[in-house]
N, C-alpha and C positions, 0 to 999 in steps of 0.2 A: 574823465571822471565817471561817466556812465559805465565804461568797461570795468572799472574798479568796483563799482557797485554791483555789477552783474557777477563778477568773480566772488565777491564777498557773500552774495546771496546764495550762490551754488555751494560754497563752503559751509555756510550756515545750515543749508538743507541737509548736507551730508552729516554735519555734526548732530543735527536733530535725530536723524536715523541712527547714528552711533549711540546716542543716549538711550533711545528706545531699544536698541539691540542689547545694551548692557542690562536692561531690565528683563530680558529673556524672551523677547518676541522673535520668532523665527522669520517671519515675513520682514520685519525691520532689519534683521541681519542681512538678508538678501538685498534689500533696498540699499543698505549702507554700502555693500560691496559694489553694487551697480553704480551708485553715485560716485564712489571714489575711483573706480576704474574707467567708467564710460563717460562721465560728465566732463572731465577736462578735454577729452578728445572731441566730444560733440561741441563743446564750447569753442574750441579752435576752429572746427569746420564751419560753424555758424558765423563766427566773426570773419573768417576768410571769405565766405560767400557774400556777406554784406559788404565787405570792403571791395571785393571785385565788382559788385554791382554798381557801387558809387564811383569807382574809377572809370567805368565805361561811360558814365554820364558826363 
């Protein structure tokens, strides 16, 4: 359940930057691209690291 909430919050942040990008902000466009390209990969890496730490215990 917590993983689902984390994924939804990341998608929500990307959607927020998308709305700002549609209003014409150049910095928001760059942040939207960063969130949509990098956030899923970073999320997988973080979840994998946490999972490996708990498996060793």
